[in-house]
N, C-alpha and C positions, 0 to 999 in steps of 0.2 A: 709403212703409212705414204700418203700421197706427197707429193711437193705442195706446197701451201698456193701456189698458182692456180694449179690444177684443182684444189679445193676450192678456193675461191670461184673459179669458175662454174663447178658443180652446185656450188651454192647458188650463184646469180642464176642458173638453169632451175634448180628448183623452186627459187623464190616466186617464179613466174608462177606456181600451181600452190605453194606454201607457204605459211609462216615458220620459220625454220628456227628451232631452239637447240642448243647444244643436249648432250645427255647429262643427266645428271645422277647422282648415286641413288636416288629414290627409282629412276627411271631404270636403273642396273637390277633392282630387285623386282621389278614388274615381270609377270608370269610370262607373258607376252615378248617381252625383250629377250629374257632368259632362255626362253625354247627356241627362238630362233637363232641367238646366238650360238646355241649349244648344238643345233639341227647343222649349222654352217660349218663350225670348228668339227664337229664331229666326222663331217666329210670330208674335212683338211681343205677347208674354203678360207681363206685369210679376208677378213672385212677389212676394206681401205676405208672407208667412208660410213658414217653412220651419224645420224641427228633424228632428233623428234619433230616430226612435222606437224603442223595446225592446220586444218582449213576452215574457213569460215563461211556461211551461208551457202555450202551445198548438201543439203539433208539426207541425200546419199551416200556421202561416204564419212565414214569415222572423222570426229572432229579431230583427234589426236592418233599418231600413227609411229612408229617407228621404222625409218628407212635404213636400208643396208644397201652399200655398193660395194661390191668385189670384182675381181678379176674374171674374164668371161671363163665359163666353166661348163663344162658338158653334164647333162644331167640336172642343171638346175629346176627343169621345167618339173620335177618331180615334188618339188617342195610347195608349189602352187594349186590353189583350190579351183581354178577356174579351167574350163577346158580352152578357152581362147587364148588366155594368160600363156599357158601352155605352148600354145602353138606359137606364140609370138618368141617366147624364150627359146625354143630347141627346133622348131620348124622351118627356118630358113630367112623369117623378115625379118628378125633383128640381125642376122649374121649379113644380109645384103646391107644393110645401113652401116653397120660397122666397119664395111671395107674403106669408107670413105671420110666419116665422121667422127673426129679425134674425140668428141667428150663421151659418145655411146660406145665408140670402139674401147675407151679406156674401162669403163666398168659396165657390169650387169647391177639391176637394181632390185631389191624387193622389198615391201611393204607388209607390213603387219599391224593391225589396228591394237590399239593399247589394251582392250576390254575384252579381246577374243583371239585365238589363236587361228585365223585365217590368212594366210597369205598370198599375197597378188604381186604382179610384176608392174614395174613403174618404169616409163621411157620421159627423161627428163626435157624440156625443150631444147632447142637448138642454138647452143649462143653464138653459133660462126655467121656472120655476114654473108648473104649469099649462099646459104648453104646448100647445092644440090640434091642434099636427100629430105630438105624443108618438106615437100608434100608429102613423102613416101612416111616419114616419120610422123607429119601432121594425122594422117589417117590411122596408121599403127596407134598413136596415143586417143584419138579417138575409140577404136574399136576396144582398147584396155579401157578406157571409161566406159562405154556402154554396154562391156559384159561384166 
């Protein structure tokens, strides 16, 4: 599990995009939650961070999703449904940012909507002041949102 300081930092970054909820016992019974958790564990990927996240006022984004964070792992792109998300996860852009940004470097993130099993990559906003990767990260975040 993550150190409390890092977990709080990730919560802070994720809260720029979502309302954050702890995972409940009811969530653990949800098919989407169980499917992605099983997929990750089957591939020997330890989940370091997990939250239920809520979106308001974005009709193109599911209102509730599960967010899983794990240590960078090759092949994670196989889990996501959209081609651009595969590119971000596995073809270099995220790796380039990971070299310098401590928050992004710590974990990779996947989202799965509560009501359907479609997996997306997620990139939290940078929490670091004057992060040199902010422009690149912003561009990747926009790409993931648009795709």
